[in-house]
C-alpha positions as CSV (number, residue, x, y, z in Angstrom):
1,M,24.4,29.1,5.8
2,R,23.7,25.6,5.8
3,R,27.4,25.1,6.6
4,F,26.9,27.3,9.5
5,V,23.9,25.3,10.5
6,S,25.7,22.1,10.5
7,A,28.6,23.4,12.1
8,L,26.4,24.8,14.9
9,V,24.7,21.4,15.3
10,V,27.9,19.5,15.9
11,A,29.1,22.1,18.3
12,I,26.0,22.0,20.5
13,S,26.2,18.1,20.4
14,L,30.0,18.2,21.5
15,A,29.1,20.6,24.1
16,S,26.4,18.7,25.5
17,T,28.4,15.6,25.7
18,G,31.3,17.2,27.4
19,C,29.3,17.2,30.6
20,S,28.2,13.8,30.5
21,V,29.6,11.2,32.9
22,T,32.3,9.0,31.3
23,S,32.3,5.1,31.9
24,G,33.3,4.3,35.4
25,Q,32.4,7.8,36.9
26,K,29.4,8.4,39.2
27,T,26.6,10.7,38.4
28,T,25.9,13.7,41.1
29,G,22.9,11.5,42.0
30,E,24.7,8.5,42.7
31,L,27.4,10.4,44.8
32,V,24.5,12.0,46.7
33,D,22.9,8.6,47.1
34,D,26.0,7.0,48.3
35,A,26.7,10.0,50.8
36,T,23.2,9.5,52.2
37,I,23.8,5.7,52.5
38,A,26.7,6.0,54.5
39,S,25.4,8.6,56.6
40,R,22.3,6.6,57.5
41,V,24.7,3.8,58.3
42,K,26.9,5.8,60.6
43,T,23.9,7.2,62.3
44,R,22.7,3.7,63.1
45,F,26.1,2.7,64.4
46,A,26.1,5.8,66.7
47,K,22.8,4.9,68.1
48,D,23.6,1.3,68.7
49,P,25.2,0.7,72.1
50,T,27.0,-2.3,70.8
51,V,28.8,-0.9,67.9
52,S,31.7,1.6,68.3
53,A,31.0,4.2,65.4
54,M,34.6,5.9,65.9
55,H,36.5,2.8,65.1
56,I,34.3,1.4,62.1
57,H,34.6,3.3,58.6
58,V,31.8,3.2,56.1
59,N,32.2,3.8,52.5
60,S,29.0,3.2,49.9
61,D,29.7,2.8,46.2
62,K,26.3,2.4,44.3
63,G,24.8,1.0,47.4
64,V,27.7,-1.6,48.2
65,V,28.6,-0.6,51.7
66,S,32.1,-1.4,52.7
67,L,32.8,-1.6,56.4
68,T,36.7,-1.4,57.6
69,G,38.2,-0.7,60.9
70,T,38.2,-2.7,64.1
71,A,35.7,-4.1,66.4
72,G,36.0,-5.2,70.1
73,S,34.2,-8.7,69.4
74,E,32.7,-10.8,66.8
75,T,29.3,-10.0,68.0
76,E,30.2,-6.2,67.4
77,R,31.4,-7.1,63.9
78,E,28.4,-9.1,62.8
79,Q,26.0,-6.4,64.4
80,A,27.7,-3.5,62.4
81,A,27.0,-5.6,59.3
82,T,23.4,-6.2,60.2
83,L,22.8,-2.6,61.0
84,A,24.4,-1.6,57.6
85,A,22.2,-4.1,55.5
86,S,19.1,-2.6,57.2
87,V,19.6,0.7,55.6
88,P,17.3,1.6,52.7
89,D,18.9,1.3,49.2
90,V,21.9,-0.9,50.5
91,K,22.3,-3.4,47.8
92,S,25.0,-5.4,49.8
93,V,27.5,-5.1,52.6
94,Q,31.3,-6.0,52.5
95,N,32.4,-6.5,56.2
96,N,36.1,-6.1,56.1
97,I,36.1,-5.2,60.1
98,N,38.8,-6.8,62.2
99,V,38.2,-8.1,65.3
100,E,40.8,-6.9,68.0
101,S,42.4,-9.2,70.1
102,T,41.2,-9.6,73.7
103,S,44.6,-8.9,75.3
104,S,44.7,-6.2,77.9
105,D,46.8,-4.1,75.5
106,A,43.7,-4.1,72.9
107,A,41.3,-3.1,75.6
108,T,43.0,-0.1,77.0
109,K,43.4,1.4,73.2
110,R,39.4,1.4,72.8
């Protein structure tokens, strides 16, 4: 009987740790938080007349927001970073937005 109890304790321990998050993976709460942060940033972009929400991509990883894509001007690029930084729970912003050239070809593509 004692051996059975010991085996049962070990089995329960292994089963409970099998569902835990391994190093480097996000918890469900972190995934939800990052999705919420990214959504809030995109919403602010959509409401701002100077930022094109369609051309800027937002990713959040543990509160660190990464911005990629293209902006029509340096002002738009800076405004996107400012808006992202103003969202609650954003720890930092990595602004990797490229500014399109001001040639007539670039203006017609937007």
